[in-house]
N, C-alpha and C positions, 0 to 999 in steps of 0.2 A: 574544468571541461574546457576544451578549446571551442569557443563559440565562433561563428563565422559571420563576417560582416563584409559585404561586397566592397566597402570603401577602405578595407584594411591595406596598409602600405606593404610593399615588398620587404622592407626592413623589419616590420613587425612579424611578418611570416618567418623570415630568416631567424629571427631571435627565438621564436617559439620552437622552431625545429630543433634548435639546440638544447632545449629543456626536456626533461622527462617526467616531472612530478606534477603536471598540470592536467586539469580537465580541459578538453579542447572544445571551445564553443563553436558550434556549427553555425553556418550562415542561415539565417531564418528569414523567409520571404518577408494546510491551514493551521510559536508562543500561544498558549492556550488562553482563551477567554473565560475558562472555567468549565465546570460540569453542571449538568442538571440531573443529579442522581434521582433514580425512581424513588417515590415515597416509600418509606419502610415503616412497618409497625414496631420495629425494634428501636424505639426511641432512645433506649439506653445504650446503643452502640456508641463507643467513645472513640473520638479522634485521638491519635497518638501525639498530635501536634499541640503543644502548649506554648504560650508566650508569656514570659515572666515580666510583669510590668509594674511592680510595686513603686508607688511614688513617682510615676512617670506618666507624662501625657501621651495618650494613644495617637500614633501617627498613621498615615496611609500605608507605610510599609508594614507596620504591625498587623493591620487588618489584611493586607495581601498574603502575609504569611499564615495568619490564622485561617483563612478561607482558601488557601492555595491558589491565589489569583495571580495573573501575569503582572509583571512590574510596571507595565505601561498602561494599566487600566485607569479610567477616570471615574472616581467615585461621585455619585450624585450629590448635588448641593445639600448641605446639612447632615450628610451621612456621618462624616467624621465628628461633627459636633455632638451628634446623638450618642455615640459611643463614649465620648468623653464625659457627658452628663451621667450616663449609666455608671461609669467608673471603671477603672482598670481591673478591678477585682473580678469582673466577668471573665476576663481573659485567663484567669487561674483555673477556671472550671473546664472540664472535658466538654466538647461540643457534640451534641447528638446529630444524627443525620437529618432529622426533621428541622432542628434549629438551623443547620447549615443551609438547607434548602430554602427556608424562609429568608435567610440573610441574602443569599444569592438573588432571590426574587426581588428583594427591596433594591439591590444594585441595578437590576435590569435583565438578569438572565431569565430564560424562559418566556420572554415576551416579544412578540412580533415587531413592535414599535422600536425595539432596540437595534433593528437591522433595516438598512435601506437597500432596496433592490436596485441594481444598475442595468444589468444586461441579462438576456436569457441565453444560457449556454447550451441547453439541450433539453429534449423531452422524450420520455419513454412511456411505456404502458401504464405505469403506476406513479411516476414521479416527473417533475420538471425541476431542472437545475438552474439556478440564477447566480450570477456574480453580484456580490453585495458588499456593503460596508458596515462595520460595526460602530455604533455611536460611542461605545464604551472605550475602544482603543484607537478608532479611526483606521484600523487595519482592514484589508480586503478579506472577504470570506466567501465561501461557496455555500449557497442555501439550497438544500435538497428538499423540495416541497413534495410530500407524499400524500396523494389524495385519499381520503378516508371514505369507503363505501358505507352507507347507512347501516346495512345489515352485517357486513363482513368485518368492519373495523380495519385495523392497520394490517397491511400485508405481512406474512411471516418473514419475508426477506428483510423488512425494515426492523422488525423485532430482533431478529438474529444479528443484524449489523449493529444496532445499539448496544445489545447485551455484550457482544464481543469487544467492540471498540472501547467501551468504558474501561475494559481491563488491559487493553493492549497499548502500552506506552513505550514507543520506540521511535528513534529519529527517522527510520525508514518505513514508518506506517503512518498514514494520514491521521491527523488529530481531529477528533470529535470535540468541538468547543461547547456546543449548547444543544438543547433539545426543547422544542416549542410544540406543545400539544394544544390544539383547538378542536372544536366540534367537527370542522370540515378538513383539517389537515394535520399532518405530523411533519414538522420541519426540523431537519437535522443541519446543524451549523458546523461546517468544516473549515479548516484552514484553507486558504486559496492558493493553488499552484497554477502556474502559467499555462501549461498544456500537459497532454498525455504523450506517451512514447509514440503512439501512432501519428499524432500531429507533428511531433519532433521529426519523425522519418519523413513525413510529407514535405515539411518545411526545408528540409535538407536535401530534397530530391532523392530520398531513399539511399543516401550515402553518408554514413556516420563515421567520423574519425575513429579509427581502431582503438585508440586510447580511450576515447569516451565510451566505446562499447564495453571495454573491460571495467571501467568504473561504474557504469550503469549496472552491469551484471553482478559486480560485487555487492553493490547496495541492495539489489534485488535479493541476493542470497542472504544478506544480513537481516533484512526484514523477515524473510521466510524462515530462516533458522529460528528466529525469536518466536514466531508463531508456533513452529513445530515443537520447540522446547515446552511450549505451553499447551500442547495437544490440540492446536487449532489448525484445521485444514482450510485453506483458502478456497479451493475448488473452482476457481474462475480466473486463472491467470491468463492475461492476454494484453498486448500493448496498450489498449484503451483503458485498462485498469492500473497502469503504472503512471503516476504523475510525476512531472519534473518541473522544478522552479528555475528561475534565472541564474541561480548559483550552481545548477547542476545536481541538486539533491533530488534523488528519486525516492518515491514513497509508494507502497502498496495501498490500493484503495478499492472500494466496492466489495464489502464483505457480505453482501446479501445472500450469497450462496455458501458462505463459510460455515463450517461445522466444528463443534468442539468434540474431539475424539474421546474425551473423558466421559461423555454422556453414554451410559450403558446401552449398547444396542449390538445386535449381531451383524446387521448389514446396513448399508446406506443406499441412497438413490444413485442410479447410474445416469440420471438426467441432469448431469452437471458438466461444467467446462465447455466453453464454446468449441464447436466441432474442430476447427483447425488445430487446437491446442489439447484435444482430448486423447489420453493414451489408448493404446490398442486394447488393453484389457477391459477398460471401461466401454469402449466401442463395441466389444463383444459381449457386453451384458454383465460384467462383473460388479457385484455390489459389496464385495469384501475387500476394502482398501484402507490405506493409511496415509501417512505423510508423502509416500512416494508418488501419490496422484498428482502433486503439484510439481514434481521434478521433471516430468515429461514436458510440461509447458515451458519450464525454464530453458530446456534444450531448444525448443522450437523458437522461443523468443530470441535466444542468442544467435540462432542461425539467421533470423529476420533482420537483427541489428547488423549482422555482419555482411549480409548480401543485399539487403533492401527488398527482399521478397519473402513471402511465407514459405514455409518448408513443406507443408502438406495441406494445400488449399482445396480440400474436397468439398463439394456441395451436398453430398449425402453420406451417410455412414459407410456405405458400400465403397464409394469412390475415395473416402478418406482412408480406408484400409488398403485400397489398391495403391495409393501414393506411398503409404508406409511400407507395404511389402515390396514395392519396386525398389526402394532404398535399402531396406534392412534384410530383404529376402523373405520369401514365403516361409512362415514358421513351420517347423517340424517338431517331433517329440524330443529331438536332440536340442533344439534351440529354445523350445518352450514346452516344458513338461505339462502334459494333460490337454494340449491343444486339440489332439485328434478327437477328444470327447466333447469338445464344444459344439453344440448343435448349430449355432449361428455360423461358425467357421466352416463346418462341414457343408451346410446348406448352400453357401455361396460358391463352393468349388473354385477357389481362387487359382489362377495360373501359378506355376512354379517359377517365381522370380529368383534370380541369384542375387546375393547381397553385394552392394557396392562398398567401396572403402569410405568410411564416414569421414575420414580426414580430408577427403577431396571436397566435402561439403561444409563441415563445421570443424575448422582446425583446433586441434589440441583438446578442447573441452567437449568430449562426446560420451562421457560415461553416464549420461542420464538417459540416453535413448536406447533403452532395453525393453523387450517385450514384457518381461516379468518385473513387476514393481519392486520386488525384494532385491533385484540386481542393480537397481538404480542407485547412484551415489546420493547421499543425503545432502541437505543444504549446508549443514555445519562442516561435513567432510569437503564439500566443494570449495569452501572458502580457503582451504589449505592446499588446493590444487596448484601445481607448479605454474599454471597459466598466470596466477596472481603474484608470483614471487617478486616481481620488480616493484610491487606496491610497498614492500618492506614489511617488517615484523610489527611495527606500531599499530597497523590497521587491525590486527587481531586482538589488541588489548583495549580497543575503544569501548568506552561505557555505552550502554544501550541508548542513552540520551544525546550522545555526541555524534556529529556528522563526519563521515569520511572526508568530505570536502574541507573540513577544518584543519586536516593535516597537509592539505595541498595548497598550492598557489591559487589565489583567487581566479575565477573563470574570466577569460577574455571574450571577445565577441567576433569570432572568425569562422565562417562556413566553408571557405575555400581552402582551409588548412587541413590536409589529409595525412600528413606525416608529422611526427614529433621528434 
């Protein structure tokens, strides 16, 4: 990404303009610590990982592999000696989920004292987020501290987020490192990223280099495509829920409203997605939707990155629909089959707006802004859109664990660079 730094020299700017494979750093004013898997009564569940260590002294690397720990973790004093006293033969046996949980606890996972709070980043109705540091790795982390009500327990949003993120492992999805449960709180330990997309826009004066827009959009689609392949709907895409680090890596975050589509149910809630990024079918009360619910938000976010302003900034559902119909035209039976039978649409008696050319507002990539969800292009199809052709074919072959940025030149730090 081309970052921006007010102190960049003109020669640096000139050299950047001559290159095409970099993320442009704008001018600006969570490696895993491990998991804390929920306790399981199935103690006989076996890990597929086995470490063969006959006649060999156990090393830190052996333990890291055995417990799927990050390479930079610092084991407690005496922990390595304990395993060598027990003997390498233990490593020949399958490890149950319960034994793994106990081992992680001995190292320091699942304990508040393992993490140091540094700064308060934000506070909501149910949770407070802190910037922190892990004593196990010395890496920065984000601590999402969820207050537990005496009678109600953990909010359903926290339970959803934990259950989904434990199984979502992708370079463009925020990593859940640890879970700490006490009587008063449930703390989720995430990898730390510098800012969200909204803050990034603000820091750049709402003007993002167009090359960065493309890289951010592609990473958003990568993460979303991975979720959709696993039948997970995010249901709350917005700039505040897209995190970005100093390398230009973008990650989907806040899965509190997410839902696994594989769970048998005929309908879902329509009280999802922040108003500005909510599709018209959901605004008009639809509860029958699938992965296409997220694609409308992708189009709105793309526009906002491109122009620096929200596409449909309504303050009420009715005003939001007015903004949408002014751009796309008031729907008819020809443009939206069945709309004339929608009670909420009929009751509002919207004016007959004529559709504007979408290319005047969102150049090239506009195939997600359709009234009907089934007509919106999918995340996987979007990644093959001609808009991304200059990124090359290698980006399509990336493993889930690999970053798009790893294929590109390291990010610079220039915010006044607006052409590449």
